[in-house]
Backbone as JSON, one array per atom type, in Angstrom:
{
  "sequence": "MKDQAAEIDPSFVDKVEKLYKRLAFTDYYSFLGIEKRATPDDIKRAYYNAAKEFHPDRHLHMTSGTLKNQLNEIFAHLTQVYKVLSDRKLRTEYDRELSKKDSQVRRSNFDLAKIRFREGEEAFRRGLYPEAEELFGQAVYLDGTVADYYFRLGLALGKEKKISEAGRMLTQALKLDPYNAAYNAELGHVFLKLGFHLRSKSAFEKALKFDAANERAAEGLQIIKNLRSD",
  "N": [[4.99, 20.8, 43.2], [2.79, 19.18, 45.43], [3.9, 17.32, 48.26], [3.18, 13.99, 48.23], [3.29, 12.2, 50.32], [2.78, 13.73, 52.48], [0.12, 14.01, 52.32], [-1.1, 11.85, 53.41], [-3.44, 10.72, 55.67], [-3.0, 11.23, 59.06], [-4.53, 9.95, 61.01], [-5.36, 7.68, 59.71], [-2.97, 6.34, 59.34], [-2.36, 5.82, 62.01], [-4.46, 4.13, 62.59], [-3.92, 1.93, 60.94], [-1.5, 1.04, 62.04], [-2.28, 0.31, 64.66], [-4.19, -1.68, 64.11], [-2.6, -3.55, 62.85], [-0.96, -4.39, 64.93], [-2.77, -5.82, 66.38], [-3.35, -8.1, 64.96], [-2.4, -10.69, 65.58], [-3.73, -11.53, 67.88], [-6.44, -10.92, 67.86], [-9.77, -11.97, 67.48], [-11.58, -13.19, 64.6], [-14.12, -12.02, 64.31], [-14.06, -9.72, 65.91], [-12.06, -8.42, 64.56], [-13.32, -7.7, 62.2], [-15.18, -6.07, 63.29], [-17.72, -6.93, 64.03], [-20.5, -8.78, 65.5], [-20.54, -12.06, 67.01], [-22.79, -13.41, 66.27], [-23.36, -12.53, 63.78], [-24.93, -12.11, 60.58], [-24.63, -13.68, 57.29], [-24.86, -11.57, 55.43], [-24.16, -9.39, 57.03], [-21.49, -9.97, 57.49], [-20.42, -9.92, 54.89], [-20.88, -7.23, 54.24], [-19.3, -5.9, 56.16], [-16.81, -6.85, 55.44], [-16.45, -5.84, 52.79], [-16.49, -3.1, 53.28], [-14.19, -2.81, 54.85], [-12.27, -3.79, 53.06], [-12.38, -1.89, 51.08], [-11.33, 0.26, 52.44], [-8.74, -0.56, 53.23], [-7.42, -1.66, 51.05], [-4.43, -2.27, 49.35], [-3.93, -1.14, 46.81], [-5.18, 1.28, 46.83], [-3.51, 2.91, 48.16], [-1.07, 3.44, 46.96], [0.59, 5.6, 46.83], [1.96, 5.8, 49.16], [4.97, 6.31, 50.87], [6.33, 5.08, 52.85], [7.93, 2.13, 53.51], [7.53, 0.33, 55.6], [4.92, 0.88, 56.46], [3.53, 0.19, 54.16], [4.02, -2.57, 54.04], [2.71, -3.36, 56.39], [0.1, -2.73, 55.7], [-0.3, -4.47, 53.56], [-0.2, -6.94, 54.89], [-2.37, -6.7, 56.59], [-4.45, -6.61, 54.72], [-4.19, -9.12, 53.54], [-4.76, -10.72, 55.73], [-7.37, -9.92, 56.17], [-8.58, -10.95, 53.89], [-8.33, -13.69, 54.43], [-9.89, -13.88, 56.73], [-12.44, -13.28, 55.71], [-12.74, -15.4, 53.92], [-12.98, -17.57, 55.68], [-15.17, -16.89, 57.39], [-17.25, -16.55, 55.6], [-17.81, -18.99, 54.64], [-19.81, -21.65, 55.4], [-19.11, -24.16, 56.6], [-16.37, -23.81, 57.26], [-16.62, -21.65, 58.97], [-18.12, -22.74, 61.08], [-16.28, -24.59, 62.11], [-14.29, -22.8, 62.88], [-15.65, -21.31, 64.84], [-16.03, -23.28, 66.75], [-13.4, -23.8, 67.6], [-12.77, -21.27, 68.55], [-14.56, -21.0, 70.67], [-13.57, -22.97, 72.37], [-11.08, -21.9, 72.95], [-11.84, -19.52, 74.23], [-13.02, -20.59, 76.52], [-10.82, -21.7, 77.78], [-9.36, -19.4, 78.36], [-11.13, -18.15, 80.14], [-11.14, -20.01, 82.24], [-8.5, -19.79, 83.01], [-8.45, -17.14, 83.89], [-10.24, -17.31, 86.04], [-8.85, -18.98, 87.78], [-6.61, -17.39, 88.31], [-7.88, -15.26, 89.56], [-8.67, -16.42, 91.98], [-6.19, -16.76, 93.16], [-5.34, -14.08, 93.44], [-7.29, -13.21, 95.18], [-6.76, -14.71, 97.52], [-4.25, -13.68, 98.11], [-5.03, -11.07, 98.61], [-6.55, -11.42, 100.92], [-4.54, -12.11, 102.73], [-3.01, -9.76, 102.75], [-4.93, -8.03, 103.8], [-5.3, -9.14, 106.32], [-2.87, -8.48, 107.44], [-3.11, -5.82, 107.71], [-2.58, -4.24, 105.53], [-4.15, -2.35, 103.81], [-4.46, -0.73, 101.37], [-3.03, -2.32, 99.57], [-4.5, -4.66, 99.77], [-6.92, -3.77, 98.75], [-6.21, -3.35, 96.05], [-5.56, -5.98, 95.24], [-7.96, -7.42, 95.74], [-9.53, -5.99, 93.99], [-8.42, -6.75, 91.55], [-9.14, -9.44, 91.56], [-11.92, -9.21, 91.34], [-12.05, -8.03, 88.81], [-11.03, -10.06, 87.18], [-12.81, -12.14, 87.61], [-15.97, -11.63, 87.81], [-18.09, -12.91, 89.02], [-18.19, -13.82, 91.58], [-19.44, -13.37, 94.7], [-18.12, -12.95, 97.15], [-15.71, -11.78, 96.5], [-16.36, -9.14, 95.86], [-17.39, -8.41, 98.32], [-15.17, -8.57, 100.1], [-13.56, -6.68, 98.89], [-15.12, -4.45, 99.37], [-14.88, -4.31, 102.17], [-12.14, -3.71, 102.41], [-12.06, -1.21, 101.17], [-13.66, 0.19, 102.93], [-12.02, 0.24, 105.19], [-10.19, 2.05, 104.33], [-11.54, 4.35, 104.45], [-13.1, 4.94, 102.28], [-15.98, 5.25, 101.87], [-18.4, 5.46, 100.28], [-17.64, 4.09, 97.95], [-17.15, 1.6, 99.05], [-19.75, 0.92, 99.77], [-20.9, 0.56, 97.25], [-19.57, -1.72, 96.34], [-20.37, -3.63, 98.25], [-23.09, -3.65, 97.78], [-23.08, -4.76, 95.24], [-22.14, -7.28, 95.88], [-24.32, -8.24, 97.27], [-26.2, -8.37, 95.24], [-25.42, -10.63, 93.98], [-25.58, -12.49, 96.01], [-28.08, -12.28, 97.77], [-29.14, -13.12, 100.24], [-27.25, -13.18, 102.19], [-26.17, -12.82, 105.4], [-23.92, -11.55, 106.54], [-23.08, -9.8, 104.52], [-25.27, -8.05, 104.35], [-25.2, -6.97, 106.92], [-22.73, -5.57, 106.97], [-23.19, -3.72, 104.95], [-25.16, -2.3, 106.19], [-23.68, -0.97, 108.18], [-22.16, 0.68, 106.57], [-24.16, 2.36, 105.52], [-24.85, 3.53, 107.9], [-22.58, 5.05, 108.52], [-22.76, 6.85, 106.48], [-24.9, 8.27, 107.23], [-27.45, 7.39, 106.7], [-29.85, 6.38, 108.31], [-32.33, 4.97, 108.3], [-32.03, 3.24, 106.16], [-29.83, 1.78, 107.03], [-30.88, 0.55, 109.3], [-32.8, -1.11, 108.14], [-31.11, -2.82, 106.68], [-29.68, -4.05, 108.74], [-31.75, -5.4, 110.04], [-32.51, -7.18, 108.05], [-30.21, -8.74, 107.95], [-30.28, -9.97, 110.46], [-32.59, -11.4, 110.16], [-31.8, -13.36, 108.4], [-29.76, -14.46, 109.82], [-29.97, -14.89, 112.99], [-28.09, -14.67, 114.98], [-26.2, -12.87, 114.24], [-23.65, -10.81, 115.04], [-22.62, -8.33, 114.18], [-24.81, -7.07, 112.99], [-26.55, -6.87, 115.17], [-25.04, -5.22, 116.77], [-25.07, -2.94, 115.2], [-27.79, -2.19, 115.24], [-28.02, -1.55, 117.91], [-26.39, 0.69, 118.06], [-27.89, 2.49, 116.53], [-30.14, 2.67, 118.16], [-29.02, 3.88, 120.43], [-28.27, 6.34, 119.34], [-30.75, 7.47, 118.84], [-31.71, 7.8, 121.36], [-30.19, 9.76, 122.41]],
  "CA": [[4.02, 19.71, 43.43], [2.66, 18.87, 46.86], [4.43, 16.04, 48.68], [2.06, 13.08, 48.41], [3.4, 11.56, 51.63], [2.21, 14.63, 53.46], [-1.32, 13.96, 52.19], [-1.61, 10.7, 54.13], [-4.16, 11.09, 56.89], [-2.34, 10.66, 60.24], [-5.44, 9.07, 61.72], [-5.36, 6.41, 58.99], [-1.7, 5.7, 59.68], [-2.51, 5.32, 63.38], [-5.41, 3.01, 62.52], [-3.19, 0.8, 60.34], [-0.51, 0.54, 63.0], [-2.99, -0.36, 65.76], [-4.8, -2.89, 63.59], [-1.51, -4.49, 62.58], [-0.51, -4.95, 66.22], [-3.83, -6.7, 66.9], [-3.59, -9.24, 64.07], [-2.06, -11.98, 66.16], [-4.55, -11.96, 69.02], [-7.83, -10.5, 67.73], [-10.55, -12.96, 66.76], [-12.03, -12.73, 63.28], [-15.3, -11.16, 64.42], [-13.6, -8.42, 66.41], [-11.27, -7.8, 63.49], [-14.26, -7.07, 61.26], [-16.06, -5.17, 64.02], [-19.07, -7.46, 64.02], [-20.8, -9.7, 66.58], [-20.39, -13.47, 66.65], [-24.03, -13.9, 65.67], [-23.55, -11.77, 62.54], [-25.47, -12.85, 59.43], [-23.75, -13.63, 56.11], [-24.9, -10.22, 54.85], [-23.37, -8.53, 57.91], [-20.08, -10.31, 57.26], [-20.06, -9.42, 53.56], [-20.85, -5.77, 54.3], [-18.13, -5.49, 56.93], [-15.62, -7.16, 54.64], [-16.31, -4.9, 51.67], [-16.13, -1.78, 53.82], [-12.78, -2.87, 55.26], [-11.45, -3.96, 51.86], [-12.35, -0.59, 50.41], [-10.47, 1.17, 53.21], [-7.37, -1.03, 53.41], [-6.82, -2.27, 49.85], [-3.12, -1.64, 49.08], [-3.94, -0.37, 45.56], [-5.69, 2.63, 47.11], [-2.5, 3.65, 48.92], [0.2, 3.26, 46.27], [1.41, 6.8, 47.0], [2.69, 5.74, 50.43], [6.43, 6.2, 50.71], [6.86, 4.28, 53.95], [7.93, 0.69, 53.24], [6.97, -0.35, 56.77], [3.47, 1.05, 56.42], [3.02, -0.61, 53.03], [4.05, -3.98, 54.46], [1.63, -3.55, 57.37], [-1.16, -2.68, 54.97], [-0.39, -5.72, 52.8], [-0.5, -8.03, 55.82], [-3.75, -6.49, 57.04], [-5.37, -7.0, 53.65], [-4.09, -10.58, 53.4], [-5.5, -11.27, 56.87], [-8.77, -9.62, 55.9], [-9.02, -11.92, 52.89], [-8.46, -14.97, 55.12], [-11.05, -13.76, 57.62], [-13.67, -13.38, 54.91], [-12.79, -16.76, 53.38], [-13.45, -18.47, 56.73], [-16.49, -16.54, 57.92], [-18.28, -16.6, 54.55], [-18.02, -20.4, 54.33], [-20.53, -22.2, 56.56], [-18.34, -25.22, 57.24], [-15.16, -23.23, 57.87], [-17.03, -20.79, 60.09], [-18.51, -23.62, 62.18], [-15.03, -25.1, 62.68], [-13.62, -21.68, 63.55], [-16.43, -21.0, 66.04], [-15.76, -24.34, 67.72], [-12.07, -23.56, 68.14], [-12.82, -20.01, 69.29], [-15.25, -21.28, 71.92], [-12.64, -23.73, 73.19], [-10.05, -20.96, 73.38], [-12.47, -18.63, 75.2], [-13.21, -21.34, 77.76], [-9.5, -21.82, 78.4], [-9.03, -18.08, 78.9], [-11.98, -17.93, 81.31], [-10.64, -20.85, 83.32], [-7.24, -19.2, 83.46], [-8.8, -15.94, 84.65], [-10.86, -17.72, 87.3], [-7.78, -19.49, 88.65], [-5.8, -16.25, 88.73], [-8.71, -14.49, 90.49], [-8.59, -17.09, 93.28], [-4.86, -16.45, 93.71], [-5.33, -12.68, 93.86], [-8.18, -13.12, 96.35], [-6.03, -15.23, 98.68], [-3.21, -12.69, 98.41], [-5.73, -9.93, 99.2], [-6.9, -11.77, 102.3], [-3.32, -12.04, 103.54], [-2.69, -8.33, 102.9], [-5.94, -7.47, 104.7], [-4.99, -9.65, 107.67], [-1.69, -7.77, 107.92], [-3.43, -4.39, 107.8], [-2.12, -3.54, 104.33], [-5.44, -2.17, 103.15], [-4.34, -0.33, 99.96], [-2.61, -3.5, 98.8], [-5.65, -5.56, 99.75], [-7.88, -3.2, 97.79], [-5.71, -3.62, 94.7], [-5.65, -7.41, 94.96], [-9.37, -7.78, 95.64], [-10.01, -5.37, 92.76], [-7.99, -7.61, 90.45], [-9.98, -10.64, 91.61], [-13.22, -8.82, 90.78], [-11.88, -7.8, 87.36], [-10.8, -11.34, 86.51], [-13.99, -12.99, 87.76], [-17.01, -10.81, 88.44], [-19.25, -13.73, 89.38], [-18.05, -14.31, 92.95], [-19.92, -12.34, 95.63], [-17.17, -12.7, 98.23], [-14.67, -10.89, 96.01], [-16.89, -7.79, 96.04], [-17.54, -8.19, 99.76], [-13.86, -8.29, 100.69], [-13.12, -5.39, 98.35], [-15.87, -3.45, 100.12], [-14.27, -4.19, 103.5], [-10.86, -3.01, 102.27], [-12.37, 0.2, 100.89], [-14.15, 0.76, 104.18], [-10.86, 0.49, 106.05], [-9.49, 3.23, 103.79], [-12.49, 5.47, 104.56], [-13.77, 5.16, 100.99], [-17.26, 4.69, 102.3], [-19.35, 5.31, 99.17], [-17.16, 3.01, 97.09], [-17.39, 0.36, 99.79], [-21.17, 0.63, 99.65], [-21.19, 0.04, 95.91], [-19.07, -3.09, 96.26], [-21.23, -4.48, 99.08], [-24.35, -3.76, 97.04], [-22.86, -5.72, 94.17], [-22.06, -8.6, 96.51], [-25.69, -8.64, 97.61], [-26.91, -8.74, 94.01], [-25.04, -12.02, 93.69], [-25.96, -13.34, 97.15], [-28.95, -11.38, 98.54], [-29.55, -13.63, 101.55], [-26.07, -13.32, 103.03], [-26.32, -11.96, 106.58], [-22.71, -10.75, 106.73], [-23.09, -8.71, 103.54], [-26.29, -7.07, 104.76], [-24.75, -6.29, 108.14], [-21.68, -4.6, 106.64], [-23.81, -2.63, 104.21], [-25.84, -1.49, 107.21], [-22.69, -0.09, 108.82], [-21.82, 1.7, 105.58], [-25.27, 3.31, 105.53], [-24.77, 4.24, 109.18], [-21.51, 6.05, 108.39], [-23.21, 7.86, 105.53], [-26.01, 9.0, 107.85], [-28.73, 6.87, 106.22], [-30.23, 5.52, 109.43], [-33.42, 4.07, 107.95], [-31.46, 2.19, 105.31], [-28.97, 0.93, 107.85], [-31.77, -0.26, 110.16], [-33.37, -2.14, 107.28], [-30.06, -3.79, 106.35], [-29.4, -4.83, 109.95], [-32.89, -6.29, 110.28], [-32.41, -8.26, 107.07], [-29.12, -9.62, 108.38], [-30.75, -10.77, 111.6], [-33.61, -12.32, 109.65], [-31.09, -14.49, 107.79], [-28.89, -15.05, 110.86], [-30.38, -14.24, 114.24], [-26.94, -14.52, 115.88], [-25.2, -11.99, 113.62], [-23.24, -9.8, 116.02], [-22.44, -7.01, 113.53], [-26.13, -6.5, 112.81], [-27.05, -6.52, 116.5], [-24.25, -4.05, 117.18], [-25.56, -1.79, 114.43], [-29.1, -1.78, 115.77], [-27.79, -0.92, 119.21], [-25.87, 2.03, 117.78], [-29.04, 3.31, 116.11], [-30.96, 2.87, 119.35], [-28.32, 4.85, 121.26], [-28.35, 7.64, 118.66], [-32.1, 8.0, 118.98], [-31.98, 8.13, 122.76], [-29.38, 10.94, 122.78]],
  "C": [[3.99, 19.33, 44.91], [3.19, 17.47, 47.15], [3.29, 15.1, 49.0], [2.09, 12.42, 49.78], [2.74, 12.4, 52.7], [0.69, 14.57, 53.45], [-1.93, 12.76, 52.93], [-2.23, 11.15, 55.44], [-3.48, 10.43, 58.09], [-3.23, 9.7, 61.01], [-5.51, 7.7, 61.05], [-4.08, 5.63, 59.3], [-1.78, 5.07, 61.07], [-3.42, 4.09, 63.4], [-4.73, 1.75, 61.98], [-2.23, 0.19, 61.35], [-1.17, -0.21, 64.15], [-3.6, -1.68, 65.31], [-3.75, -3.96, 63.33], [-1.04, -5.17, 63.87], [-1.51, -5.95, 66.78], [-4.02, -7.98, 66.1], [-3.42, -10.58, 64.76], [-3.03, -12.46, 67.24], [-6.01, -11.51, 68.96], [-8.61, -11.55, 66.96], [-11.15, -12.34, 65.5], [-13.22, -11.78, 63.37], [-14.92, -9.76, 64.9], [-12.82, -7.68, 65.35], [-12.18, -7.08, 62.5], [-15.2, -6.08, 61.94], [-17.5, -5.6, 64.01], [-19.25, -8.42, 65.2], [-20.69, -11.14, 66.09], [-21.66, -14.04, 66.01], [-24.34, -13.19, 64.35], [-24.06, -12.67, 61.4], [-24.46, -12.81, 58.29], [-23.71, -12.25, 55.46], [-24.08, -9.23, 55.69], [-21.87, -8.73, 57.64], [-19.62, -9.73, 55.93], [-19.94, -7.9, 53.57], [-19.61, -5.27, 55.04], [-16.84, -5.73, 56.15], [-15.41, -6.13, 53.54], [-15.94, -3.5, 52.15], [-14.65, -1.74, 54.21], [-11.86, -2.98, 54.05], [-11.31, -2.64, 51.11], [-11.37, 0.36, 51.1], [-9.01, 0.75, 53.18], [-6.73, -1.67, 52.17], [-5.53, -1.54, 49.5], [-3.11, -0.77, 47.82], [-4.44, 1.05, 45.77], [-4.63, 3.51, 47.78], [-1.11, 3.48, 48.3], [1.14, 4.44, 46.47], [2.21, 6.79, 48.29], [4.19, 5.55, 50.17], [7.06, 5.32, 51.78], [6.76, 2.79, 53.62], [7.3, -0.1, 54.37], [5.45, -0.3, 56.75], [2.85, 0.24, 55.3], [2.98, -2.09, 53.4], [2.93, -4.29, 55.45], [0.29, -3.61, 56.67], [-1.37, -3.97, 54.16], [-0.77, -6.89, 53.7], [-1.93, -7.92, 56.34], [-4.73, -6.96, 55.97], [-5.35, -8.5, 53.43], [-4.88, -11.27, 54.52], [-7.0, -11.08, 56.67], [-9.36, -10.62, 54.91], [-9.24, -13.3, 53.53], [-9.68, -14.98, 56.04], [-12.35, -13.95, 56.85], [-13.84, -14.78, 54.33], [-13.39, -17.72, 54.41], [-14.89, -18.15, 57.13], [-17.61, -16.61, 56.87], [-18.57, -18.04, 54.12], [-18.64, -21.07, 55.57], [-19.72, -23.24, 57.31], [-17.12, -24.68, 57.95], [-15.51, -22.37, 59.08], [-17.41, -21.63, 61.3], [-17.27, -24.17, 62.88], [-14.3, -24.01, 63.46], [-14.33, -21.34, 64.86], [-16.17, -22.02, 67.14], [-14.4, -24.12, 68.39], [-12.03, -22.29, 68.99], [-13.49, -20.2, 70.64], [-14.34, -22.02, 72.89], [-11.56, -22.8, 73.77], [-10.6, -20.01, 74.45], [-12.65, -19.32, 76.55], [-11.9, -21.48, 78.52], [-9.09, -20.52, 79.05], [-9.83, -17.8, 80.16], [-11.49, -18.74, 82.5], [-9.35, -20.28, 83.9], [-7.49, -17.97, 84.32], [-9.39, -16.29, 86.01], [-9.81, -18.21, 88.29], [-6.92, -18.35, 89.19], [-6.56, -15.38, 89.74], [-8.64, -15.09, 91.89], [-7.25, -16.79, 93.96], [-4.82, -15.03, 94.24], [-6.2, -12.49, 95.11], [-7.45, -13.59, 97.61], [-4.92, -14.26, 99.09], [-3.83, -11.45, 99.07], [-6.12, -10.2, 100.65], [-5.69, -11.68, 103.23], [-2.93, -10.58, 103.79], [-3.65, -7.67, 103.89], [-5.64, -7.88, 106.14], [-3.82, -8.9, 108.29], [-1.92, -6.26, 108.03], [-2.95, -3.58, 106.63], [-3.32, -3.29, 103.42], [-5.35, -1.67, 101.71], [-3.94, -1.5, 99.06], [-3.76, -4.5, 98.69], [-6.7, -5.07, 98.76], [-7.47, -3.52, 96.36], [-5.89, -5.09, 94.33], [-7.09, -7.89, 94.84], [-9.98, -7.2, 94.36], [-9.62, -6.19, 91.54], [-8.82, -8.88, 90.4], [-11.35, -10.36, 90.99], [-13.14, -8.65, 89.27], [-11.77, -9.13, 86.6], [-12.01, -12.26, 86.56], [-15.06, -12.22, 88.53], [-18.23, -11.58, 88.89], [-19.23, -14.18, 90.84], [-18.38, -13.19, 93.93], [-18.86, -11.97, 96.67], [-16.03, -11.79, 97.79], [-15.1, -9.43, 96.21], [-16.98, -7.44, 97.52], [-16.2, -7.81, 100.39], [-13.29, -6.98, 100.15], [-13.83, -4.26, 99.08], [-15.29, -3.24, 101.51], [-12.96, -3.41, 103.43], [-11.09, -1.52, 102.01], [-12.87, 0.9, 102.14], [-13.02, 1.1, 105.13], [-10.08, 1.72, 105.6], [-10.39, 4.47, 103.8], [-13.12, 5.84, 103.23], [-15.18, 4.57, 101.1], [-18.24, 4.47, 101.15], [-18.95, 4.18, 98.23], [-17.38, 1.65, 97.75], [-18.85, -0.06, 99.67], [-21.53, 0.04, 98.3], [-20.74, -1.41, 95.78], [-19.94, -4.06, 97.07], [-22.6, -4.68, 98.43], [-24.23, -4.78, 95.92], [-22.78, -7.14, 94.72], [-23.46, -9.13, 96.82], [-26.52, -8.97, 96.38], [-26.64, -10.2, 93.66], [-25.47, -12.98, 94.79], [-26.81, -12.52, 98.11], [-29.31, -11.84, 99.94], [-28.38, -13.82, 102.51], [-26.14, -12.32, 104.19], [-25.12, -11.04, 106.76], [-22.68, -9.57, 105.77], [-24.08, -7.63, 103.94], [-25.84, -6.28, 105.98], [-23.7, -5.23, 107.83], [-22.23, -3.43, 105.83], [-24.57, -1.71, 105.17], [-24.89, -0.53, 107.88], [-22.21, 1.0, 107.86], [-22.9, 2.77, 105.56], [-25.23, 4.16, 106.81], [-23.72, 5.35, 109.11], [-21.91, 7.18, 107.44], [-24.4, 8.66, 106.06], [-27.38, 8.54, 107.39], [-29.27, 5.87, 107.25], [-31.36, 4.55, 109.1], [-32.92, 2.91, 107.1], [-30.61, 1.23, 106.13], [-29.8, 0.01, 108.74], [-32.37, -1.41, 109.36], [-32.35, -3.22, 106.96], [-29.73, -4.67, 107.56], [-30.52, -5.84, 110.23], [-32.9, -7.46, 109.3], [-31.34, -9.26, 107.49], [-29.58, -10.53, 109.51], [-31.85, -11.75, 111.19], [-32.95, -13.57, 109.08], [-30.18, -15.21, 108.8], [-29.15, -14.32, 112.17], [-29.22, -13.99, 115.19], [-25.87, -13.58, 115.32], [-24.87, -10.82, 114.54], [-23.1, -8.4, 115.4], [-23.78, -6.31, 113.35], [-26.71, -6.05, 114.15], [-26.33, -5.28, 117.02], [-24.75, -2.79, 116.48], [-26.88, -1.28, 114.94], [-28.96, -1.1, 117.12], [-27.26, 0.49, 119.05], [-27.0, 2.97, 117.39], [-29.92, 3.64, 117.3], [-30.33, 3.92, 120.26], [-28.39, 6.25, 120.67], [-29.71, 8.28, 118.86], [-32.41, 8.42, 120.41], [-31.2, 9.36, 123.21], [-30.16, 12.24, 122.58]]
}
């Protein structure tokens, strides 16, 4: 007789173990694999599909006590998730608490981003450009809404001769703050290094339009003028 334990799909075992590890910190919607705006029918469908897959009675042949316990806890959690999300009042209360928790996480991330940014500025000032790149990159990851984070990351990348990457970061900074003269001027110098003279000229002219005294833009235009006269 074939060993029933050997018939257990390894991918299912891996799925159970990963899902079990996520129980404590995954919100109910993510647990079911649905969006927060899911309809009652979406919730019911997701629940029944999961219940069919993880119901302990379907896996009585399992010999691993640990895996059985994990499966039992997953199914118990699944039952609780459905109980809350299928009840309008309970779901509203849960959504309120989830929104409050999300706001706290965002605030925490924003505060940490500011710290990483300040650390990146210090590293940049000391000429530690790889370290500055890492710190500015963390600031961007934690809070992608601040143009200056992308700008400073672009400067650090430029110092490391990662010109194309620097251009992408400066472009992103300009999407958030298109009228910033400093951003346009630095992007102009990136285009200049890449050999895109028309683009660089346009960026320098934009910078001077927003700030007629911008020295980096004026310097860039002079470089282009010198190149053309050679």
